C-alpha positions in Angstrom: 53.8 86.7 187.0 57.3 87.9 186.1 56.0 91.4 186.2 54.9 90.8 190.1 58.5 89.3 190.7 60.3 92.4 188.9 58.0 94.8 190.9 58.9 93.1 194.3 62.5 93.5 193.5 62.4 96.9 192.1 60.6 97.9 195.6 63.3 96.2 197.2 66.1 97.9 195.6 64.6 101.4 195.4 65.9 103.9 198.1 64.1 106.5 199.7 64.9 110.1 198.3 65.3 111.3 201.9 68.4 108.8 202.6 71.6 110.8 203.3 74.8 109.7 201.7 78.3 110.5 202.2 78.3 112.8 199.2 75.6 115.1 200.2 76.9 115.2 203.7 80.1 116.5 202.8 81.4 120.1 203.5 82.2 120.3 199.7 78.8 119.8 198.5 76.7 121.7 201.3 79.2 124.8 200.9 78.9 124.5 197.0 74.8 124.4 197.6 74.6 127.1 199.6 76.8 129.4 197.3 74.9 128.1 194.3 71.5 129.1 195.8 72.4 132.6 196.8 74.1 133.7 193.6 71.4 132.1 191.2 68.1 131.2 193.3 67.5 133.5 196.3 66.8 136.9 194.3 64.1 137.3 191.5 66.5 139.0 189.0 69.0 136.2 189.4 66.2 133.4 189.2 65.2 135.2 185.8 68.8 135.1 184.5 69.1 131.1 185.4 65.6 130.4 183.7 66.6 132.3 180.6 69.6 129.8 180.3 67.7 126.7 181.3 67.5 124.1 178.7 63.8 123.7 177.3 63.9 119.7 177.9 65.0 120.6 181.9 62.3 123.1 182.0 59.5 120.5 180.7 60.6 118.0 183.1 60.3 120.5 185.9 63.9 121.0 187.3 63.9 124.0 189.6 66.9 126.4 190.3 67.4 124.5 193.8 67.4 121.1 191.6 70.1 122.3 189.3 72.2 123.8 191.7 72.0 120.3 193.4 73.1 118.8 190.2 76.0 120.9 189.6 77.4 120.9 193.2 77.2 116.9 192.9 79.4 116.8 189.9 81.9 119.5 191.7 81.9 117.2 194.6 82.5 114.0 192.6 85.6 115.5 191.3 86.8 117.1 194.4 86.0 113.9 196.6 87.2 111.7 193.9 90.7 113.4 194.0 91.0 113.4 197.6 89.6 109.8 198.6 90.0 108.1 195.2 86.2 107.1 195.7 83.0 108.0 193.8 80.4 109.2 196.3 76.9 108.6 196.5 74.1 111.5 196.8 70.8 110.7 198.5 71.4 107.1 198.3 72.0 107.2 194.6 75.0 107.0 192.3 75.8 110.2 190.4 74.0 110.0 186.9 74.5 112.3 183.8 71.4 114.2 183.1 70.0 113.6 179.4 67.5 115.7 177.8 66.2 116.3 181.2 66.0 112.6 182.3 67.6 112.2 185.7 68.4 108.6 185.0 68.5 108.1 181.2 69.3 104.5 180.8 66.8 103.4 183.3 64.0 105.5 181.7 64.9 103.8 178.4 65.0 100.5 179.8 61.6 101.1 181.3 60.1 102.1 178.1 61.4 99.1 176.8 59.7 96.8 179.3 56.7 98.7 178.5 56.9 98.2 174.8 57.6 94.5 175.1 54.4 94.2 176.8 52.5 96.5 174.3 53.8 94.3 171.7 53.0 91.0 173.3 49.3 91.9 174.2 48.5 92.9 170.7 50.0 89.6 169.6 47.9 87.8 172.6 44.9 89.6 171.2 45.4 88.4 167.5 46.3 84.7 168.7 43.7 84.3 171.4 39.9 84.4 170.9 38.2 87.0 173.2 35.8 84.1 174.4 38.8 81.9 176.0 38.8 81.5 179.3 41.5 84.0 181.3 41.3 86.1 178.3 40.1 89.3 180.0 42.0 88.4 183.1 45.5 88.3 181.0 44.4 91.6 179.1 43.7 93.6 182.5 47.2 92.3 183.9 48.6 93.7 180.6 46.8 97.1 181.2 48.1 97.0 184.9 51.8 96.1 183.9 52.0 98.7 181.4 51.0 101.4 183.7 53.4 100.3 186.1 56.3 100.6 183.7 55.0 104.0 182.6 55.1 105.3 186.3 58.8 103.6 186.5 59.8 105.7 183.4 58.3 108.9 185.0 60.0 108.2 188.4 63.5 107.5 186.9 62.8 110.6 184.5 62.5 112.8 187.6 62.7 111.5 191.4 60.0 113.3 193.4 57.9 112.1 196.4 55.0 112.1 194.3 56.5 110.2 191.3 58.1 107.9 193.8 54.7 107.3 195.7 53.0 106.5 192.2 55.9 104.4 191.3 55.6 102.2 194.4 51.8 101.9 194.2 51.4 101.1 190.7 54.2 98.5 191.1 52.2 97.1 193.9 49.4 96.7 191.9 51.0 94.5 189.3 52.5 92.5 192.6 48.6 92.2 193.9 46.8 91.5 190.3 49.5 88.9 189.6 48.6 86.9 192.5 44.8 87.4 192.0 45.4 86.0 188.4 47.0 83.1 189.7 44.1 82.3 192.0 41.3 82.9 189.4 43.6 80.4 187.3 43.4 77.9 189.9 39.4 78.5 190.3 38.8 78.5 186.5 36.8 75.6 186.5 34.6 76.6 189.4 31.1 77.3 187.9 30.0 79.8 190.7 31.0 83.2 190.2 30.6 84.5 193.7 34.2 83.0 195.0 36.0 85.0 192.1 34.0 88.1 192.7 34.5 88.1 196.6 38.2 87.3 195.8 38.6 90.3 193.3 36.7 92.5 195.8 39.0 91.3 198.7 42.0 92.1 196.6 40.7 96.0 195.8 39.8 96.5 199.5 43.2 95.5 200.3 45.2 97.3 197.8 42.9 100.7 198.7 43.9 100.2 202.3 47.6 99.9 201.6 47.4 102.9 199.2 45.3 104.9 201.6 47.3 104.2 204.7 51.0 104.7 203.0 49.6 108.1 201.4 47.8 109.5 204.2 49.0 108.1 207.4 52.9 107.1 207.2 54.7 106.1 203.8 56.3 103.3 205.7 59.2 101.7 203.4 59.9 98.9 205.5 56.3 97.8 205.6 55.8 98.4 202.1 58.9 96.1 201.3 57.8 93.4 203.4 54.4 93.1 202.1 55.5 93.1 198.3 58.3 90.7 199.0 55.8 88.4 200.9 53.3 88.5 197.9 55.8 88.4 195.4 57.8 85.7 196.8 54.6 83.2 197.5 53.3 84.0 193.9 56.6 82.8 192.2 56.6 79.7 194.2 53.0 79.2 193.4 53.5 79.4 190.0 56.6 77.2 189.9 54.8 74.3 191.8 51.6 74.8 189.5 53.9 74.6 186.4 55.3 71.2 187.8 52.3 69.9 188.3 51.0 70.7 184.8 54.2 70.0 183.2 53.0 67.9 180.3 50.1 70.4 179.0 52.5 71.6 176.3 55.3 73.8 175.2 53.9 76.8 176.8 54.3 75.7 180.2 58.1 75.3 179.3 57.9 79.0 178.2 56.4 80.1 181.4 59.0 78.2 183.5 61.9 79.6 181.2 60.5 83.4 181.9 60.4 82.5 185.8 63.8 81.1 185.7 65.4 83.8 183.7 64.1 86.6 185.9 65.6 84.5 189.0 68.9 84.4 187.5 68.7 87.9 186.6 68.2 89.1 189.8 71.8 88.6 190.7 72.5 91.6 188.7 70.8 94.0 191.6 73.5 92.5 193.8 76.3 94.2 191.8 77.3 97.8 193.0 79.5 99.6 190.7 79.7 103.2 189.6 77.3 103.8 186.7 78.9 103.0 183.2 79.2 106.3 181.3 77.5 108.0 184.3 74.3 106.3 182.9 74.1 102.5 183.5 74.0 101.1 186.8 73.1 97.8 188.1 69.5 98.7 188.4 69.4 99.9 184.8 71.0 96.9 183.4 68.6 94.6 185.2 65.6 96.4 183.6 67.3 95.8 180.2 67.7 92.0 181.0 63.9 91.7 181.9 62.6 93.8 178.8 62.5 90.5 176.7 60.5 88.4 179.4 57.1 89.2 178.2 57.8 87.5 175.1 57.8 84.3 176.9 55.1 85.1 179.5 52.5 86.1 177.1 53.0 83.1 175.2 52.7 80.8 178.1 49.4 82.8 178.8 48.3 82.4 175.4 49.0 78.7 175.2 47.2 78.3 178.4 44.0 80.2 177.3 43.9 78.1 174.3 44.1 74.9 176.0 41.2 75.8 178.1 39.4 77.1 175.1 39.8 73.7 173.5 38.6 71.6 176.7 35.6 73.9 176.7 34.5 73.9 173.0 34.3 71.4 170.1 36.1 73.7 167.9 39.8 73.0 167.8 42.0 75.8 168.4 46.0 76.0 167.9 47.5 75.0 171.1 50.9 75.0 170.7 52.8 78.4 170.8 
């Protein structure tokens, strides 16, 4: 569930790559960009010279000559505009970031990977603690795979922001949002003997997700609509889980771990409200927020494991360890 809230807020804070900012609209930047492109990218001989000096890491990431001109002119403009106006400008809706080993936003990449490894570590722990016969076991396994896929694409998107990586980051984040809501509803229906309602529910969610992706990818990539859908679904899911925790508070310690994960995420969101020049030109508020969310899977999967074991104890004559 906390991955759902994380994804919703991530989508809320992402800025379209086409957004124009003070820095990239300044005459200093535009004149620099035009000169750089004519000198390095417009003729085959100049382009070969540029390619010969391009670092191998930037080559593998896929930086082009035009991209490199934008990066170099960004820093030249930062120096000029900061000296002139005593302000650090943004470019295309983003702060200037220091490119390291070809990574466009190195701190966000690193912290996205920390979230990925946190999920990977905890789902392996979950598999060792919870028998595969436990109710909700397969749901949480699939949840982990979807969440890890989302963090992989978050890492790729922050490595190099392109229309394709942006689109995949948005869609994979939404898949986590939607599946988290499905996981909650399946938990509510856990004691329903008839499998058809669960099947219809899963198919309905899959159809809705497919339609959302198709419309966004082929008809119109509507940032406003995408944000509203994610915020509504994510907000409802957070509320549903908190209410469920209240009604099931006495079930065990795992309930408190789930609540702690949700409340910790809620307080961490305040980091996204901060707006400051990146520390060491690498760590902005969004990257810092990714860092804070990385430990949360340690709590959430403990809740999931405790809940699965409790359900297993209720349906089996064999006693399983309940407290996590």
